[in-house]
C-alpha positions as a Python dict, from the first residue, in 0.01 Angstrom:
ca = {
    (1, 'X'): (0, 0, 0),
    (2, 'X'): (-321, -176, 88),
    (3, 'X'): (-304, -535, 104),
    (4, 'X'): (-640, -741, 148),
    (5, 'X'): (-695, -1065, 313),
    (6, 'X'): (-832, -1360, 127),
    (7, 'X'): (-1205, -1351, 200),
    (8, 'X'): (-1206, -1699, 355),
    (9, 'X'): (-926, -1584, 592),
    (10, 'X'): (-1060, -1230, 639),
    (11, 'X'): (-1400, -1402, 745),
    (12, 'X'): (-1292, -1667, 958),
    (13, 'X'): (-1082, -1425, 1173),
    (14, 'X'): (-1393, -1198, 1173),
    (15, 'X'): (-1608, -1513, 1340),
    (16, 'X'): (-1273, -1592, 1595),
    (17, 'X'): (-1276, -1203, 1691),
    (18, 'X'): (-1670, -1193, 1698),
    (19, 'X'): (-1671, -1529, 1896),
    (20, 'X'): (-1363, -1404, 2132),
    (21, 'X'): (-1328, -1821, 2092),
    (22, 'X'): (-1032, -1948, 2000),
    (23, 'X'): (-871, -2330, 2010),
    (24, 'X'): (-510, -2410, 2074),
    (25, 'X'): (-321, -2514, 1724),
    (26, 'X'): (-217, -2867, 1732),
    (27, 'X'): (83, -3021, 1772),
    (28, 'X'): (152, -3088, 1408),
    (29, 'X'): (66, -2767, 1282),
    (30, 'X'): (345, -2623, 1517),
    (31, 'X'): (588, -2824, 1379),
    (32, 'X'): (511, -2745, 1029),
    (33, 'X'): (546, -2433, 1137),
    (34, 'X'): (864, -2515, 1255),
    (35, 'X'): (1014, -2669, 958),
    (36, 'X'): (927, -2388, 734),
    (37, 'X'): (1144, -2163, 990),
    (38, 'X'): (1418, -2386, 930),
    (39, 'X'): (1367, -2398, 584),
    (40, 'X'): (1329, -2023, 530),
    (41, 'X'): (1622, -1923, 750),
    (42, 'X'): (1860, -2135, 565),
    (43, 'X'): (1731, -1932, 225),
    (44, 'X'): (1756, -1607, 445),
    (45, 'X'): (2127, -1752, 498),
    (46, 'X'): (2233, -1849, 165),
    (47, 'X'): (2086, -1527, 40),
    (48, 'X'): (2284, -1323, 294),
    (49, 'X'): (2582, -1519, 191),
    (50, 'X'): (2552, -1457, -183),
    (51, 'X'): (2505, -1079, -143),
    (52, 'X'): (2872, -1066, 75),
    (53, 'X'): (3063, -1186, -225),
    (54, 'X'): (3317, -875, -342),
    (55, 'X'): (3224, -610, -556),
    (56, 'X'): (3398, -710, -908),
    (57, 'X'): (3714, -516, -966),
    (58, 'X'): (3700, -297, -1246),
    (59, 'X'): (4000, -110, -1380),
    (60, 'X'): (3821, 199, -1469),
    (61, 'X'): (4156, 371, -1624),
    (62, 'X'): (4177, 172, -1907),
    (63, 'X'): (3851, 323, -2039),
    (64, 'X'): (3851, 631, -2254),
    (65, 'X'): (3496, 735, -2094),
    (66, 'X'): (3633, 714, -1786),
    (67, 'X'): (3947, 953, -1876),
    (68, 'X'): (3635, 1221, -1973),
    (69, 'X'): (3497, 1225, -1654),
    (70, 'X'): (3569, 1496, -1356),
    (71, 'X'): (3731, 1366, -1087),
    (72, 'X'): (3406, 1418, -825),
    (73, 'X'): (3248, 1196, -1061),
    (74, 'X'): (3500, 947, -1057),
    (75, 'X'): (3496, 966, -659),
    (76, 'X'): (3135, 862, -661),
    (77, 'X'): (3153, 643, -888),
    (78, 'X'): (3458, 425, -698),
    (79, 'X'): (3256, 493, -384),
    (80, 'X'): (2921, 337, -521),
    (81, 'X'): (3156, 62, -671),
    (82, 'X'): (3358, -44, -375),
    (83, 'X'): (3074, 37, -65),
    (84, 'X'): (2708, -4, -210),
    (85, 'X'): (2538, -347, -162),
    (86, 'X'): (2466, -573, -495),
    (87, 'X'): (2104, -455, -425),
    (88, 'X'): (2161, -77, -457),
    (89, 'X'): (2117, 139, -725),
    (90, 'X'): (2376, 401, -853),
    (91, 'X'): (2022, 581, -960),
    (92, 'X'): (1657, 550, -853),
    (93, 'X'): (1418, 673, -1064),
    (94, 'X'): (1144, 577, -749),
    (95, 'X'): (941, 357, -999),
    (96, 'X'): (939, 22, -1155),
    (97, 'X'): (1211, -55, -1380),
    (98, 'X'): (1364, 331, -1369),
    (99, 'X'): (1685, 236, -1232),
    (100, 'X'): (2020, 253, -1327),
    (101, 'X'): (2182, -43, -1200),
    (102, 'X'): (2586, -159, -1135),
    (103, 'X'): (2590, -342, -1456),
    (104, 'X'): (2407, -11, -1663),
    (105, 'X'): (2668, 187, -1516),
    (106, 'X'): (2995, -75, -1612),
    (107, 'X'): (2834, -35, -1979),
    (108, 'X'): (2853, 336, -1973),
    (109, 'X'): (3226, 414, -1850),
    (110, 'X'): (3313, 56, -2065),
    (111, 'X'): (3165, 220, -2378),
    (112, 'X'): (2933, -114, -2407),
    (113, 'X'): (2524, -27, -2534),
    (114, 'X'): (2346, 56, -2288),
    (115, 'X'): (1963, -82, -2215),
    (116, 'X'): (1628, 102, -2306),
    (117, 'X'): (1577, 163, -1884),
    (118, 'X'): (1863, 392, -1911),
    (119, 'X'): (1696, 602, -2168),
    (120, 'X'): (1413, 604, -1953),
    (121, 'X'): (1579, 685, -1672),
    (122, 'X'): (1745, 990, -1875),
    (123, 'X'): (1425, 1134, -1970),
    (124, 'X'): (1337, 1137, -1630),
    (125, 'X'): (1633, 1283, -1494),
    (126, 'X'): (1571, 1594, -1827),
    (127, 'X'): (1207, 1641, -1697),
    (128, 'X'): (1309, 1677, -1342),
    (129, 'X'): (1628, 1914, -1447),
    (130, 'X'): (1377, 2134, -1685),
    (131, 'X'): (1063, 2122, -1417),
    (132, 'X'): (1333, 2313, -1214),
    (133, 'X'): (1374, 2561, -1456),
    (134, 'X'): (1033, 2657, -1550),
    (135, 'X'): (797, 2802, -1280),
    (136, 'X'): (504, 2597, -1449),
    (137, 'X'): (518, 2255, -1674),
    (138, 'X'): (470, 2451, -1971),
    (139, 'X'): (663, 2364, -2273),
    (140, 'X'): (829, 2085, -2087),
    (141, 'X'): (893, 1778, -2332),
    (142, 'X'): (711, 1453, -2278),
    (143, 'X'): (947, 1127, -2242),
    (144, 'X'): (746, 841, -2313),
    (145, 'X'): (851, 555, -2160),
    (146, 'X'): (1048, 284, -2400),
    (147, 'X'): (769, 48, -2299),
    (148, 'X'): (558, 216, -2460),
    (149, 'X'): (655, 85, -2809),
    (150, 'X'): (653, -276, -2668),
    (151, 'X'): (290, -227, -2576),
    (152, 'X'): (233, -123, -2905),
    (153, 'X'): (433, -355, -3077),
    (154, 'X'): (278, -656, -2889),
    (155, 'X'): (-98, -454, -2875),
    (156, 'X'): (-139, -594, -2542),
    (157, 'X'): (-462, -364, -2437),
    (158, 'X'): (-321, -331, -2054),
    (159, 'X'): (-23, -208, -2125),
    (160, 'X'): (-112, 56, -2416),
    (161, 'X'): (-315, 190, -2152),
    (162, 'X'): (-85, 236, -1906),
    (163, 'X'): (222, 306, -2106),
    (164, 'X'): (73, 513, -2409),
    (165, 'X'): (-268, 626, -2355),
    (166, 'X'): (-250, 762, -2016),
    (167, 'X'): (99, 939, -2061),
    (168, 'X'): (-85, 1106, -2356),
    (169, 'X'): (-400, 1238, -2175),
    (170, 'X'): (-193, 1362, -1910),
    (171, 'X'): (98, 1583, -2087),
    (172, 'X'): (-30, 1625, -2430),
    (173, 'X'): (-144, 2003, -2373),
    (174, 'X'): (172, 2081, -2176),
    (175, 'X'): (449, 1931, -2411),
    (176, 'X'): (539, 2089, -2773),
    (177, 'X'): (733, 1786, -2844),
    (178, 'X'): (677, 1432, -2737),
    (179, 'X'): (958, 1182, -2731),
    (180, 'X'): (908, 792, -2794),
    (181, 'X'): (1272, 624, -2794),
    (182, 'X'): (1187, 257, -2959),
    (183, 'X'): (1389, -58, -2969),
    (184, 'X'): (1469, -260, -3241),
    (185, 'X'): (1606, -568, -3310),
    (186, 'X'): (1509, -709, -2953),
    (187, 'X'): (1646, -423, -2799),
    (188, 'X'): (1988, -407, -3010),
    (189, 'X'): (1890, -121, -3221),
    (190, 'X'): (1747, 253, -3082),
    (191, 'X'): (1606, 533, -3253),
    (192, 'X'): (1405, 800, -3178),
    (193, 'X'): (1062, 905, -3286),
    (194, 'X'): (965, 1291, -3186),
    (195, 'X'): (606, 1407, -3240),
    (196, 'X'): (605, 1817, -3298),
    (197, 'X'): (298, 1927, -3145),
    (198, 'X'): (359, 2314, -3255),
    (199, 'X'): (377, 2166, -3652),
    (200, 'X'): (176, 1888, -3580),
    (201, 'X'): (461, 1685, -3751),
    (202, 'X'): (624, 1335, -3656),
    (203, 'X'): (1012, 1291, -3748),
    (204, 'X'): (1232, 984, -3698),
    (205, 'X'): (1596, 1030, -3582),
    (206, 'X'): (1823, 691, -3666),
    (207, 'X'): (2142, 673, -3573),
    (208, 'X'): (2212, 412, -3877),
    (209, 'X'): (2023, 569, -4132),
    (210, 'X'): (1952, 352, -4411),
    (211, 'X'): (2046, 438, -4773),
    (212, 'X'): (1700, 497, -4874),
    (213, 'X'): (1499, 671, -4661),
    (214, 'X'): (1150, 532, -4494),
    (215, 'X'): (1250, 202, -4595),
    (216, 'X'): (1372, -116, -4334),
    (217, 'X'): (1245, -271, -4033),
    (218, 'X'): (1275, 27, -3831),
    (219, 'X'): (1081, 297, -4007),
    (220, 'X'): (837, 4, -4024),
    (221, 'X'): (830, -5, -3655),
    (222, 'X'): (803, 385, -3640),
    (223, 'X'): (497, 363, -3860),
    (224, 'X'): (352, 129, -3642),
    (225, 'X'): (405, 341, -3293),
    (226, 'X'): (264, 639, -3542),
    (227, 'X'): (-40, 460, -3619),
    (228, 'X'): (-125, 343, -3255),
    (229, 'X'): (-124, 680, -3114),
    (230, 'X'): (-314, 806, -3416),
    (231, 'X'): (-571, 552, -3374),
    (232, 'X'): (-611, 702, -2999),
    (233, 'X'): (-619, 1072, -3111),
    (234, 'X'): (-894, 922, -3363),
    (235, 'X'): (-1083, 784, -3071),
    (236, 'X'): (-1043, 1073, -2853),
    (237, 'X'): (-1146, 1304, -3120),
    (238, 'X'): (-1448, 1101, -3227),
    (239, 'X'): (-1581, 1149, -2814),
    (240, 'X'): (-1422, 1457, -2742),
    (241, 'X'): (-1786, 1671, -2703),
    (242, 'X'): (-1912, 1391, -2491),
    (243, 'X'): (-1614, 1407, -2246),
    (244, 'X'): (-1607, 1803, -2227),
    (245, 'X'): (-1959, 1814, -2207),
    (246, 'X'): (-1960, 1587, -1947),
    (247, 'X'): (-1676, 1667, -1746),
    (248, 'X'): (-1536, 1303, -1741),
    (249, 'X'): (-1395, 1028, -1938),
    (250, 'X'): (-1382, 627, -1899),
    (251, 'X'): (-983, 554, -1764),
    (252, 'X'): (-878, 227, -1719),
    (253, 'X'): (-884, 78, -1373),
    (254, 'X'): (-521, -23, -1308),
    (255, 'X'): (-579, -183, -971),
    (256, 'X'): (-838, -409, -1079),
    (257, 'X'): (-726, -480, -1437),
    (258, 'X'): (-515, -762, -1587),
    (259, 'X'): (-352, -842, -1897),
    (260, 'X'): (-630, -1100, -1958),
    (261, 'X'): (-885, -889, -1819),
    (262, 'X'): (-938, -478, -1824),
    (263, 'X'): (-1201, -269, -1642),
    (264, 'X'): (-1280, 83, -1672),
    (265, 'X'): (-1402, 351, -1447),
    (266, 'X'): (-1535, 669, -1499),
    (267, 'X'): (-1326, 971, -1368),
    (268, 'X'): (-1354, 1390, -1345),
    (269, 'X'): (-1114, 1505, -1615),
    (270, 'X'): (-826, 1668, -1445),
    (271, 'X'): (-749, 2069, -1635),
    (272, 'X'): (-462, 1894, -1840),
    (273, 'X'): (-666, 1623, -1959),
    (274, 'X'): (-936, 1851, -2107),
    (275, 'X'): (-711, 2041, -2257),
    (276, 'X'): (-520, 1765, -2448),
    (277, 'X'): (-891, 1716, -2582),
    (278, 'X'): (-928, 1997, -2705),
    (279, 'X'): (-591, 2010, -2903),
    (280, 'X'): (-699, 1696, -3054),
    (281, 'X'): (-1044, 1823, -3126),
    (282, 'X'): (-900, 2090, -3285),
    (283, 'X'): (-605, 2025, -3427),
    (284, 'X'): (-574, 1672, -3542),
    (285, 'X'): (-727, 1657, -3893),
    (286, 'X'): (-582, 1311, -4033),
    (287, 'X'): (-312, 1091, -4064),
    (288, 'X'): (12, 1256, -4036),
    (289, 'X'): (305, 1105, -4261),
    (290, 'X'): (669, 1058, -4092),
    (291, 'X'): (974, 1235, -4190),
    (292, 'X'): (1285, 1056, -4176),
    (293, 'X'): (1534, 1316, -4121),
    (294, 'X'): (1837, 1318, -4335),
    (295, 'X'): (2113, 1577, -4110),
    (296, 'X'): (2121, 1380, -3772),
    (297, 'X'): (2444, 1241, -3642),
    (298, 'X'): (2545, 925, -3780),
    (299, 'X'): (2722, 640, -3552),
    (300, 'X'): (3083, 510, -3700),
    (301, 'X'): (3042, 128, -3828),
    (302, 'X'): (3174, -33, -3528),
    (303, 'X'): (2949, 202, -3277),
    (304, 'X'): (2760, 88, -3002),
    (305, 'X'): (2618, 408, -2937),
    (306, 'X'): (2277, 399, -3035),
    (307, 'X'): (2143, 481, -2735),
    (308, 'X'): (2377, 733, -2652),
    (309, 'X'): (2233, 913, -3009),
    (310, 'X'): (1858, 905, -2869),
    (311, 'X'): (2002, 1069, -2543),
    (312, 'X'): (2192, 1332, -2690),
    (313, 'X'): (1944, 1418, -2935),
    (314, 'X'): (1660, 1450, -2647),
    (315, 'X'): (1841, 1659, -2443),
    (316, 'X'): (1933, 1885, -2697),
    (317, 'X'): (1602, 1918, -2853),
    (318, 'X'): (1423, 1963, -2505),
    (319, 'X'): (1687, 2230, -2411),
    (320, 'X'): (1586, 2391, -2734),
    (321, 'X'): (1935, 2361, -2911),
    (322, 'X'): (2048, 2260, -3281),
    (323, 'X'): (2129, 1902, -3333),
    (324, 'X'): (2486, 1880, -3529),
    (325, 'X'): (2490, 1670, -3836),
    (326, 'X'): (2811, 1517, -3715),
    (327, 'X'): (2924, 1384, -3391),
    (328, 'X'): (3280, 1272, -3347),
    (329, 'X'): (3405, 979, -3153),
    (330, 'X'): (3532, 1184, -2905),
    (331, 'X'): (3195, 1391, -2863),
    (332, 'X'): (3006, 1048, -2782),
    (333, 'X'): (3245, 930, -2511),
    (334, 'X'): (3238, 1277, -2340),
    (335, 'X'): (2856, 1264, -2344),
    (336, 'X'): (2843, 918, -2190),
    (337, 'X'): (3069, 1135, -1897),
    (338, 'X'): (2787, 1385, -1874),
    (339, 'X'): (2518, 1114, -1849),
    (340, 'X'): (2752, 901, -1572),
    (341, 'X'): (2792, 1246, -1385),
    (342, 'X'): (2443, 1373, -1434),
    (343, 'X'): (2290, 1044, -1246),
    (344, 'X'): (2577, 1057, -973),
    (345, 'X'): (2490, 1434, -935),
    (346, 'X'): (2096, 1384, -953),
    (347, 'X'): (2095, 1121, -769),
    (348, 'X'): (1834, 1231, -492),
    (349, 'X'): (1844, 939, -301),
    (350, 'X'): (2196, 943, -186),
    (351, 'X'): (2281, 1110, 97),
    (352, 'X'): (2624, 1250, 181),
    (353, 'X'): (2847, 1095, 412),
    (354, 'X'): (2819, 1364, 712),
    (355, 'X'): (2435, 1343, 685),
    (356, 'X'): (2460, 945, 711),
    (357, 'X'): (2695, 965, 982),
    (358, 'X'): (2426, 1212, 1200),
    (359, 'X'): (2180, 956, 1138),
    (360, 'X'): (2373, 638, 1233),
    (361, 'X'): (2414, 804, 1584),
    (362, 'X'): (2066, 838, 1622),
    (363, 'X'): (1820, 614, 1829),
    (364, 'X'): (1643, 570, 1459),
    (365, 'X'): (1965, 345, 1283),
    (366, 'X'): (1802, 100, 1281),
    (367, 'X'): (1520, 172, 1103),
    (368, 'X'): (1750, 360, 913),
    (369, 'X'): (1977, 83, 833),
    (370, 'X'): (1661, -171, 693),
    (371, 'X'): (1607, 20, 409),
    (372, 'X'): (1955, 149, 369),
    (373, 'X'): (2132, -150, 150),
    (374, 'X'): (1816, -91, -102),
    (375, 'X'): (1701, -484, -94),
    (376, 'X'): (1380, -384, -28),
    (377, 'X'): (1131, -419, -334),
    (378, 'X'): (787, -165, -356),
    (379, 'X'): (568, -477, -436),
    (380, 'X'): (707, -642, -63),
    (381, 'X'): (595, -282, 73),
    (382, 'X'): (212, -392, 184),
    (383, 'X'): (-6, -361, 504),
    (384, 'X'): (-317, -499, 546),
    (385, 'X'): (-580, -287, 678),
    (386, 'X'): (-827, -561, 686),
    (387, 'X'): (-616, -735, 934),
    (388, 'X'): (-555, -391, 1107),
    (389, 'X'): (-960, -330, 1122),
    (390, 'X'): (-992, -710, 1297),
    (391, 'X'): (-716, -625, 1556),
    (392, 'X'): (-906, -295, 1665),
    (393, 'X'): (-1191, -469, 1716),
    (394, 'X'): (-1044, -679, 1972),
    (395, 'X'): (-914, -357, 2151),
    (396, 'X'): (-1070, -315, 2497),
    (397, 'X'): (-1034, 90, 2558),
    (398, 'X'): (-1137, 78, 2902),
    (399, 'X'): (-832, -191, 2993),
    (400, 'X'): (-633, -111, 2714),
    (401, 'X'): (-577, -463, 2591),
    (402, 'X'): (-622, -664, 2300),
    (403, 'X'): (-857, -942, 2380),
    (404, 'X'): (-837, -1285, 2172),
    (405, 'X'): (-1056, -1531, 2324),
    (406, 'X'): (-901, -1607, 2655),
    (407, 'X'): (-584, -1441, 2609),
    (408, 'X'): (-520, -1080, 2658),
    (409, 'X'): (-284, -871, 2518),
    (410, 'X'): (-126, -501, 2579),
    (411, 'X'): (131, -348, 2340),
    (412, 'X'): (412, -282, 2588),
    (413, 'X'): (704, -29, 2534),
    (414, 'X'): (933, -353, 2532),
    (415, 'X'): (734, -461, 2257),
    (416, 'X'): (735, -152, 2050),
    (417, 'X'): (1185, -60, 2104),
    (418, 'X'): (1188, -449, 1996),
    (419, 'X'): (1014, -391, 1706),
    (420, 'X'): (1195, -50, 1607),
    (421, 'X'): (1473, -47, 1724),
    (422, 'X'): (1467, 217, 1981),
    (423, 'X'): (1514, 305, 2327),
    (424, 'X'): (1255, 212, 2574),
    (425, 'X'): (1384, 379, 2869),
    (426, 'X'): (1492, 722, 2933),
    (427, 'X'): (1291, 1066, 2942),
    (428, 'X'): (959, 1213, 2801),
    (429, 'X'): (981, 1404, 2504),
    (430, 'X'): (943, 1758, 2648),
    (431, 'X'): (578, 1877, 2566),
    (432, 'X'): (511, 2260, 2542),
    (433, 'X'): (191, 2465, 2486),
    (434, 'X'): (356, 2734, 2286),
    (435, 'X'): (289, 2797, 1926),
    (436, 'X'): (483, 2807, 1634),
    (437, 'X'): (861, 2723, 1736),
    (438, 'X'): (1116, 2984, 1587),
    (439, 'X'): (1479, 2890, 1527),
    (440, 'X'): (1739, 2960, 1253),
    (441, 'X'): (1642, 2593, 1127),
    (442, 'X'): (1258, 2704, 1088),
    (443, 'X'): (1325, 3007, 971),
    (444, 'X'): (1558, 2849, 669),
    (445, 'X'): (1293, 2586, 591),
    (446, 'X'): (939, 2674, 738),
    (447, 'X'): (934, 3073, 715),
    (448, 'X'): (615, 3225, 849),
    (449, 'X'): (419, 2870, 843),
    (450, 'X'): (172, 2826, 1155),
    (451, 'X'): (201, 2412, 1098),
    (452, 'X'): (420, 2174, 938),
    (453, 'X'): (185, 1923, 719),
    (454, 'X'): (347, 1647, 496),
    (455, 'X'): (378, 1842, 155),
    (456, 'X'): (579, 2142, 380),
    (457, 'X'): (810, 1894, 507),
    (458, 'X'): (892, 1696, 185),
    (459, 'X'): (935, 2038, 11),
    (460, 'X'): (1198, 2131, 293),
    (461, 'X'): (1404, 1805, 221),
    (462, 'X'): (1373, 1826, -124),
    (463, 'X'): (1517, 2228, -57),
    (464, 'X'): (1800, 2094, 163),
    (465, 'X'): (1901, 1818, -68),
    (466, 'X'): (1934, 2024, -380),
    (467, 'X'): (2123, 2299, -185),
    (468, 'X'): (2521, 2298, -306),
    (469, 'X'): (2741, 2435, -50),
    (470, 'X'): (3099, 2528, -92),
    (471, 'X'): (3298, 2593, 237),
    (472, 'X'): (3340, 2315, 506),
    (473, 'X'): (3128, 2525, 769),
    (474, 'X'): (2828, 2546, 511),
    (475, 'X'): (2865, 2153, 411),
    (476, 'X'): (2838, 2064, 775),
    (477, 'X'): (2536, 2314, 833),
    (478, 'X'): (2357, 2133, 507),
    (479, 'X'): (2460, 1766, 630),
    (480, 'X'): (2276, 1842, 968),
    (481, 'X'): (1992, 2057, 839),
    (482, 'X'): (1950, 1752, 577),
    (483, 'X'): (1943, 1505, 874),
    (484, 'X'): (1677, 1674, 1083),
    (485, 'X'): (1435, 1694, 769),
    (486, 'X'): (1537, 1284, 747),
    (487, 'X'): (1402, 1237, 1068),
    (488, 'X'): (1139, 1489, 1051),
    (489, 'X'): (975, 1336, 770),
    (490, 'X'): (1006, 1035, 957),
    (491, 'X'): (845, 1151, 1218),
    (492, 'X'): (525, 1315, 1022),
    (493, 'X'): (522, 950, 778),
    (494, 'X'): (548, 678, 1013),
    (495, 'X'): (609, 713, 1387),
    (496, 'X'): (325, 1023, 1476),
    (497, 'X'): (142, 1072, 1198),
    (498, 'X'): (-203, 1210, 1309),
    (499, 'X'): (-526, 1256, 1079),
    (500, 'X'): (-475, 1631, 954),
    (501, 'X'): (-151, 1569, 810),
    (502, 'X'): (62, 1813, 1030),
    (503, 'X'): (330, 1726, 1327),
    (504, 'X'): (344, 1914, 1653),
    (505, 'X'): (603, 2195, 1692),
    (506, 'X'): (765, 1998, 1957),
    (507, 'X'): (896, 1697, 1732),
    (508, 'X'): (996, 1999, 1554),
    (509, 'X'): (1229, 2133, 1832),
    (510, 'X'): (1338, 1771, 1918),
    (511, 'X'): (1436, 1674, 1594),
    (512, 'X'): (1692, 1983, 1601),
    (513, 'X'): (1852, 1795, 1885),
    (514, 'X'): (1990, 1545, 1616),
    (515, 'X'): (2352, 1483, 1814),
    (516, 'X'): (2113, 1407, 2190),
    (517, 'X'): (1823, 1221, 2054),
    (518, 'X'): (1934, 904, 2226),
    (519, 'X'): (1824, 1046, 2607),
    (520, 'X'): (1448, 994, 2539),
    (521, 'X'): (1219, 660, 2523),
    (522, 'X'): (1126, 670, 2166),
    (523, 'X'): (950, 318, 2213),
    (524, 'X'): (691, 506, 2496),
    (525, 'X'): (641, 792, 2267),
    (526, 'X'): (549, 592, 1967),
    (527, 'X'): (333, 390, 2182),
    (528, 'X'): (153, 679, 2414),
    (529, 'X'): (73, 838, 2083),
    (530, 'X'): (-85, 536, 1886),
    (531, 'X'): (-282, 443, 2223),
    (532, 'X'): (-438, 773, 2265),
    (533, 'X'): (-546, 762, 1881),
    (534, 'X'): (-675, 341, 1951),
    (535, 'X'): (-884, 479, 2233),
    (536, 'X'): (-1039, 777, 2026),
    (537, 'X'): (-1102, 596, 1723),
    (538, 'X'): (-1318, 304, 1963),
    (539, 'X'): (-1498, 565, 2159),
    (540, 'X'): (-1577, 874, 1875),
    (541, 'X'): (-1513, 657, 1503),
    (542, 'X'): (-1253, 903, 1433),
    (543, 'X'): (-978, 780, 1203),
    (544, 'X'): (-651, 608, 1308),
    (545, 'X'): (-356, 791, 1367),
    (546, 'X'): (27, 714, 1474),
    (547, 'X'): (222, 433, 1395),
    (548, 'X'): (-32, 216, 1250),
    (549, 'X'): (168, -56, 1126),
    (550, 'X'): (278, -143, 1478),
    (551, 'X'): (-62, -312, 1555),
    (552, 'X'): (-77, -530, 1278),
    (553, 'X'): (281, -629, 1368),
    (554, 'X'): (267, -686, 1773),
    (555, 'X'): (-92, -817, 1737),
    (556, 'X'): (23, -1083, 1473),
    (557, 'X'): (321, -1197, 1658),
    (558, 'X'): (140, -1202, 1973),
    (559, 'X'): (-178, -1412, 1795),
    (560, 'X'): (48, -1619, 1603),
    (561, 'X'): (-43, -1951, 1741),
    (562, 'X'): (-410, -1833, 1767),
    (563, 'X'): (-500, -1620, 1502),
    (564, 'X'): (-314, -1687, 1187),
    (565, 'X'): (-55, -1956, 1229),
    (566, 'X'): (133, -1914, 934),
    (567, 'X'): (273, -1577, 1037),
    (568, 'X'): (626, -1515, 1195),
    (569, 'X'): (808, -1233, 1365),
    (570, 'X'): (1068, -1209, 1103),
    (571, 'X'): (862, -1177, 814),
    (572, 'X'): (621, -926, 995),
    (573, 'X'): (929, -742, 1092),
    (574, 'X'): (1084, -685, 760),
    (575, 'X'): (688, -616, 647),
    (576, 'X'): (693, -312, 888),
    (577, 'X'): (1053, -172, 736),
    (578, 'X'): (941, -241, 384),
    (579, 'X'): (616, -41, 457),
    (580, 'X'): (871, 218, 620),
    (581, 'X'): (1106, 273, 336),
    (582, 'X'): (855, 329, 104),
    (583, 'X'): (655, 580, 311),
    (584, 'X'): (1030, 738, 283),
    (585, 'X'): (1033, 663, -115),
    (586, 'X'): (705, 808, -167),
    (587, 'X'): (858, 1196, -20),
    (588, 'X'): (1119, 1155, -261),
    (589, 'X'): (1433, 999, -74),
    (590, 'X'): (1611, 686, 77),
    (591, 'X'): (1947, 710, 253),
    (592, 'X'): (2202, 521, -11),
    (593, 'X'): (2557, 634, -6),
    (594, 'X'): (2658, 806, -288),
}
C-alpha cells in the first residue's frame, strides 16, 4: 500500500533533512492552515450528522421472501438493519465493488430487481464454498466479474486485461466451467453465458428467451463477448510455443497502467498459467458456435427475477446438479431467501456479540472502533515509504532523537498512547526465554508449530470463524478464541511485526489473557519494540520492523510546521487507522456486527 510523495516534495524534504536547516513558517501560512482546519472540521461535523440519521423503517413482514427465511436469518437481517451504520455492508467480499449494500439487501427481500454486483458477490461466495470442499483448486468453476462484459462492450483495453485476460490466464486450466454474467439493456436484464471447457462449447441461458433462438439484442451481446474471448485465445495460441519455451509472458502492469496508456511487463509463468496456455494450444481449433439453451427455466411476464435466474443456474451447475426446465414463483422466492441466508451466514467480516464484547473490554478497543463502522475505504489506506525513509534519515541512534534542523524530537510513550489509544502506564509485558509455549488454545490452533507466522495466524482465525458451536459453553469458548486470534493477528500484522514474519511466544501467551490485558503499558511495549528496530536499522541496515506507521504519524505531527505544513494531526491519525484496517482486511476479517 505504498503512496509515493511527489518528486518535488520528496526532493525538498531530502534537502531539508540533509542541510538540517529549516525556517519557521510565516504567520500568513499558519492562518491559511487554521482556515483549512476550520473548513475540514465543518465538513466532518456535517458528515457525522448525516451518518447519524436513523435507519429506514421497513415492514419486512409484508415481504413473501421474508416469510421464506428461517428465524436465524431474520434475526441477522433485523440486527443489521437496526444497528449497522450506513457505511457498513451486509456482505463484503473484501475487494472493490464486491459488496452487498443495505439497498441490495432490501431489493432482494422485497422482490425487486437485483444489481450485477450481487451476482458478482454470489459468484465469490460460491467459489469459497466449493474451495472449502475441494482439496485442490481443480474442477472449481470460474465466476467472471460482470465487469468483464462491460470491458468487452466498451473495448477499454485496460479493463479487458483486468477483467478478462488475467482471470482467464489464472483460471482456465483449473475450471471445467467458466460463467460470464452479462447485463443487457443498461443493466435491466441479466443472462448467463457458459463456456464448457470439457465439451469445448458455449451455451447461453436467457430467462426471457426470444421465440426465435439466437436472435435479439441479448444474443448479439453474447456473441460479442464470445468473440472477445476467442480473440484472446487466438492470440495466446499464436504465442504459446514462445511463452512455454521461455517460461514467461507479457502481462499488463496494473499499477502503472491507465485507461489512456497501457504498460506491459514480462513475468514468469505460474504453473496454472502454463497449463492454461497448453490447453489453448492443444484444444482451441476454430471459432465455436454459441448454443441458445431451449429448456432452461423462464421467468414470468411481470417478473423482475432475471438476476436470480443467473445466480440459480450458476449454483446448480457449479454443484453438478441439473437445472430444471421450470421454476415456479415460490421457487424463486425461496431461492431469494436462500441467497440472503448465504450472505448472512458466510460473511466472514461478522464477529459475534460475545467476541465484540470481549474485544471492547481490551485496551485495543479504540483501534477496533476506528474501522468498526466500515467507512474506511481501501483507496485511502496508504502509507508513504518515502516519508518514512526521510524521517529515519533524521534519526540519531546514539541520542534516540529525531533531529529536524535545530529541533529535536523523541517518540514518547504518551505520543504512542495518544495515537493508538492504548494505555501508556502499567506493567511491562512479561518476557521469558522459554521455547514454544503450550496451552489448550495453542494445541487447538497451532499444534506442533515451533514458530507462529502470519500465514498460521490467518489460518487459525479462519478456522475459528468457521466453527459452529452448539451449546452455550461451546459458543462462549469459541467467542473467546476468536477474540484472542483477532488480537494475535493485530499484534503480528501491525503492532509487533518483525522481518521474519513471526511473533514471539510471549505475545501469544499474553493474548490469552484477553480479559486482563489492560494492566500492561501497551504504548511502552509498542514503542520499545519499534525503537529497537530503528536502532538496528540505523547501525546494521536491516529491514524495518515494529509499528513503522508510527514513525510517519508522529514524525509528521511533530514537524507539521517545519516539514510539511499541509498535514494535520487528525488526518494523520485517520491514515493510521486506515492502514490498520487494510492490514486486518487482508487477513480476512474486520469487526462488523452481524
